[in-house]
C-alpha positions in Angstrom: -20.5 8.6 -15.1 -20.5 9.3 -11.4 -18.4 7.0 -9.2 -18.6 7.0 -5.4 -15.3 6.5 -3.7 -14.4 5.8 -0.1 -12.2 8.5 1.4 -10.9 8.3 4.9 -9.3 10.7 7.3 -10.5 14.2 7.8 -12.6 14.6 4.6 -14.6 12.7 2.0 -14.5 12.8 -1.7 -16.9 12.1 -4.4 -15.5 11.4 -7.9 -17.9 13.2 -10.2 -15.9 13.1 -13.4 -13.1 11.0 -14.9 -11.2 11.9 -18.0 -8.0 10.9 -19.5 -5.1 12.9 -21.1 -1.6 12.3 -22.2 0.9 14.0 -20.0 4.7 14.2 -20.2 6.3 13.2 -17.0 9.1 15.1 -15.2 12.5 13.7 -15.9 11.3 11.5 -18.7 11.7 13.5 -21.8 9.5 12.3 -24.6 7.8 9.7 -22.5 4.0 9.8 -22.1 1.5 8.2 -19.9 -2.2 8.1 -19.6 -3.2 10.1 -16.6 -6.6 9.3 -15.1 -7.7 12.7 -14.0 -10.2 12.7 -11.1 -12.3 15.7 -10.2 -13.3 15.7 -6.5 -16.1 17.5 -4.7 -15.3 18.2 -1.1 -17.9 16.7 1.3 -16.6 17.7 4.8 -16.3 14.9 7.2 -18.8 12.6 5.6 -17.2 9.5 4.1 -19.5 7.8 1.5 -18.9 4.1 0.7 -18.8 3.1 -2.9 -17.3 1.3 -5.7 -13.5 1.3 -6.3 -12.8 -0.1 -9.8 -10.8 -3.2 -10.1 -7.7 -2.8 -12.1 -5.1 -5.4 -13.2 -1.6 -5.4 -14.6 0.3 -8.3 -16.2 3.9 -9.3 -15.4 4.6 -12.1 -17.8 2.1 -14.9 -17.0 1.3 -13.4 -13.6 -1.6 -11.0 -13.0 -1.6 -8.4 -10.4 -4.9 -6.9 -9.4 -5.6 -3.9 -7.1 -8.2 -4.5 -4.4 -9.1 -1.1 -3.0 -10.3 -0.2 0.4 -9.8 3.5 0.8 -8.9 6.4 -1.5 -8.7 10.0 -0.2 -6.9 12.4 2.0 -3.9 11.3 4.0 -4.6 11.7 7.7 -2.1 14.6 8.1 -1.1 17.6 6.0 2.2 17.0 4.1 4.5 19.1 6.5 3.3 16.7 9.3 3.2 13.5 7.3 6.8 13.9 6.0 9.6 14.8 8.5 11.8 16.4 5.9 9.0 18.0 3.9 10.0 20.7 1.4 7.2 22.7 0.0 9.4 24.1 -2.8 9.9 20.5 -4.2 6.1 20.0 -3.9 5.6 23.2 -5.8 7.9 22.1 -8.7 5.7 19.0 -9.2 2.2 20.4 -8.9 1.5 20.0 -12.6 1.2 16.2 -12.2 0.5 15.8 -8.5 -2.9 17.6 -8.8 -5.5 16.1 -8.7 -4.6 12.5 -8.2 -1.9 12.8 -5.6 -2.3 16.2 -3.9 -5.2 18.6 -3.3 -3.9 22.1 -3.4 -7.2 23.5 -2.1 -7.0 21.5 1.1 -3.2 21.0 1.5 -3.6 17.2 1.6 -1.8 14.4 0.0 -4.2 11.9 -1.6 -3.3 8.3 -0.8 -4.8 5.0 -1.4 -5.1 1.9 0.9 -5.3 -1.3 -1.0 -4.1 -4.9 -1.3 -2.5 -6.5 -4.3 -3.9 -9.8 -5.5 -1.1 -11.7 -7.2 -2.0 -14.7 -9.2 0.9 -16.9 -10.5 0.9 -20.3 -12.1 1.1 -21.9 -8.8 -0.4 -19.5 -6.1 -3.1 -16.9 -5.3 -1.5 -14.4 -3.0 -2.9 -11.4 -1.2 -0.2 -8.9 -0.3 -1.1 -6.7 2.6 -4.6 -6.6 4.1 -5.6 -3.0 4.5 -7.3 -1.8 7.7 -10.2 -4.2 7.9 -13.8 -3.8 9.1 -15.0 -3.2 12.7 -11.5 -2.7 14.0 -11.0 -0.4 17.1 -8.4 2.1 16.1 -8.8 5.1 18.5 -6.5 7.9 17.4 -6.5 6.7 13.8 -9.7 8.2 12.5 -9.1 7.0 8.9 -9.1 3.3 10.0 -11.5 3.3 13.0 -14.5 1.1 12.8 -14.6 0.8 9.0 -17.4 -1.0 7.2 -16.3 -1.3 3.6 -17.1 -3.9 0.9 -13.6 -5.1 0.6 -14.4 -8.8 0.3 -17.0 -7.9 -2.4 -14.2 -6.2 -4.3 -11.9 -9.2 -3.8 -14.6 -11.4 -5.5 -14.9 -8.8 -8.3 -11.2 -9.2 -8.8 -11.9 -13.0 -9.3 -10.9 -14.5 -6.0 -13.0 -15.4 -2.8 -11.4 -15.6 0.7 -11.3 -19.4 0.3 -9.2 -19.1 -2.9 -6.3 -17.3 -1.3 -3.5 -19.7 -0.4 -0.9 -17.2 0.8 -1.3 -13.9 2.7 2.0 -11.8 2.9 2.1 -8.9 5.3 5.1 -6.6 4.4 4.9 -5.4 8.0 2.4 -5.4 10.9 1.0 -1.9 11.0 -2.7 -1.6 11.3 -3.5 -0.6 7.8 -1.7 -3.7 6.5 -3.1 -6.4 8.6 -6.8 -5.6 9.2 -8.4 -8.2 6.8 -6.1 -10.9 8.2 -9.2 -11.5 10.5 -12.9 -10.8 10.6 -15.4 -10.7 13.4 -17.5 -13.9 13.7 -19.8 -14.6 16.6 -17.9 -12.1 18.7 -14.4 -13.6 17.9 -11.6 -12.6 15.5 -11.0 -15.5 13.1 -8.8 -15.7 9.9 -10.6 -14.3 6.9 -8.8 -16.6 4.5 -9.4 -20.2 5.8 -7.0 -22.0 3.4 -4.2 -19.5 3.5 -0.8 -19.7 5.0 0.0 -16.2 6.4 3.6 -15.1 6.1 4.9 -12.7 8.7 8.5 -11.6 9.3 9.7 -13.1 12.5 11.6 -9.9 13.4 8.5 -7.9 12.8 6.3 -10.3 14.8 8.7 -10.3 17.8 8.9 -6.6 17.9 5.2 -6.1 17.4 3.9 -8.5 19.9 2.9 -6.6 23.0 3.4 -9.6 25.1 7.1 -9.7 24.2 7.6 -6.0 23.9 5.4 -4.0 26.3 7.0 -0.7 24.9 4.7 -0.8 21.9 1.6 -0.7 23.9 1.2 3.0 23.2 2.0 2.6 19.5 -1.2 3.6 17.5 -0.1 1.7 14.5 0.4 -1.5 16.3 -1.2 -1.8 19.8 -4.6 -3.0 19.1 -3.9 -4.5 15.6 -1.6 -7.2 16.7 -4.2 -8.5 19.2 -7.1 -8.6 16.7 -5.4 -9.1 13.4 -2.2 -11.1 14.0 -2.4 -13.0 17.2 -5.7 -14.9 16.1 -3.9 -16.1 13.0 -1.1 -17.4 15.0 -3.4 -19.1 17.5 -5.4 -20.7 14.6 -2.0 -22.3 13.4 -2.2 -20.5 10.0 0.9 -18.3 10.5 4.4 -19.0 9.3 7.1 -16.7 10.9 9.8 -16.3 8.1 13.3 -14.9 8.0 14.0 -13.1 4.9 15.3 -13.8 2.2 12.6 -16.3 1.8 11.4 -17.9 -1.5 7.7 -18.5 -2.1 8.5 -20.2 -5.5 10.9 -19.7 -8.3 9.3 -16.4 -9.3 8.8 -14.8 -6.0 11.3 -13.8 -3.5 10.7 -12.0 -0.1 13.6 -9.8 0.9 14.4 -7.7 4.0 13.7 -4.0 3.7 14.1 -2.6 7.2 13.5 1.1 8.0 9.8 1.8 8.0 9.7 -0.9 10.5 12.4 -3.1 11.9 11.1 -6.2 10.1 9.6 -4.7 7.0 10.0 -6.9 3.8 9.4 -6.5 0.1 8.3 -9.0 -2.4 10.2 -9.3 -5.7 8.6 -10.9 -8.8 10.5 -12.2 -11.7 8.6 -14.0 -14.5 10.9 -14.7 -17.5 12.9 -11.5 -16.9 9.6 -9.3 -16.5 10.0 -7.9 -13.0 8.1 -6.1 -10.3 8.7 -5.0 -6.7 5.9 -4.8 -4.1 7.3 -2.3 -1.7 4.8 -2.1 1.2 5.5 1.1 3.1 9.0 1.7 2.0 7.4 4.4 0.0 4.1 6.1 0.8 3.8 8.7 -1.9 5.1 9.4 -5.5 7.0 12.5 -4.3 9.4 10.2 -2.5 10.8 9.1 -5.9 12.1 12.7 -6.2 12.9 12.9 -2.5 14.0 9.5 -1.3 15.4 11.2 1.9 11.9 12.0 3.1 10.6 9.7 5.8 7.1 9.6 7.0 6.5 10.2 10.7 5.6 6.6 10.9 9.1 5.3 9.9 10.8 3.6 13.0 14.5 3.4 11.9 15.1 6.6 9.9 18.5 6.0 8.5 17.7 2.5 7.3 14.4 3.7 5.9 16.3 6.2 3.6 18.9 3.5 2.5 16.1 0.9 1.8 14.1 3.4 -0.3 17.0 4.3 -2.5 18.0 0.7 -2.9 14.5 -0.1 -4.1 14.5 2.8 -6.6 17.9 1.8 -7.8 16.8 -1.8 -8.3 13.6 -0.8 -10.2 15.6 1.6 -12.4 18.3 -0.8 -13.2 16.2 -3.9 -13.8 13.1 -2.2 -15.3 11.0 -3.6 -12.5 7.5 -2.0 -12.0 6.9 -0.6 -8.6 3.7 -1.6 -6.8 3.3 0.5 -3.7 0.4 0.2 -1.3 -0.5 3.9 -0.9 0.1 5.6 -4.2 -3.0 7.3 -5.8 -4.4 6.7 -9.2 -3.0 4.9 -11.3 -1.1 3.3 -8.4 1.8 1.7 -10.3 5.0 3.3 -11.5 8.1 2.8 -13.7 11.3 4.2 -12.3 14.3 5.7 -14.2 17.6 7.2 -13.2 17.7 10.9 -13.5 21.1 12.4 -12.8 22.0 11.3 -9.3 18.3 10.8 -8.6 15.2 9.2 -10.1 12.1 10.0 -12.0 8.8 8.2 -12.5 6.3 7.3 -15.2 2.8 6.1 -14.2 1.7 2.8 -15.7 -1.9 2.1 -16.4 -3.6 -1.2 -15.9 -4.2 -3.4 -18.9 
């Protein structure tokens, strides 16, 4: 069956086939995972809107559902995306990177932009809010003036905007805050009318161009604060938090600085079944094998490396599943120690 996928950036994809196979993962001898293989046809600069499948994982009694906005090429080739990029390392992992995480033909990382819908016994939480529709993002082609059916996908996942009671933004870059607001009668208004929006106070103070004029030229922040963060604050729906911050007895927000100064992660613990929602502490599965690689968008480079390794250590030690925002299919990974480094195994949805 053909599925049409949204692909942003410099090129579009059409998924024309989807098969499964068992594949042994590097560094995990004897461990197999179902690998959803996607065969893409290249379509130049045309980006076709379409249906991204809704997929759900279970952590104890909590369900976690991916709500997709974009899936396709990263905005830059890997040697520009990662500051410390090593092509030899990429070459050693091509057997599992292609085709879900790297296109060898086009020399592009394949990345996703999605939210996590987290439903606990007490709360319905949306973690990170993608790029949003109709947002003016000059210089960021992948996120500029989108028109995607994100809210339709949210409803397909089982929640409408009115059902969300907490929105958590791990940081305030443009591809994590876009659906905080929507355009209504020429004004940006909160998309989720019954939600409390949780923003890191450190992140907010740094990202507010009224407080920090130095970020006026920052493509990832400049316009997005004014159209996707400030309207929420002005509507009285924002809570500026200082991590660590407990949402309830199963959910803890912790500081994870590096990618940005006020970046946070969310840790879930349901009767000793665990998960970490890492935001942009990691952008791509290759960073499991190269945690010293920073993206060009990381703001505090030494802290970013330290935070990334701490997250991987935590996941390996506590058997916590890792839920990133930008990993390609199937999006979620299990982490294990491998010598003085780490290895991964992809985890399929239920």
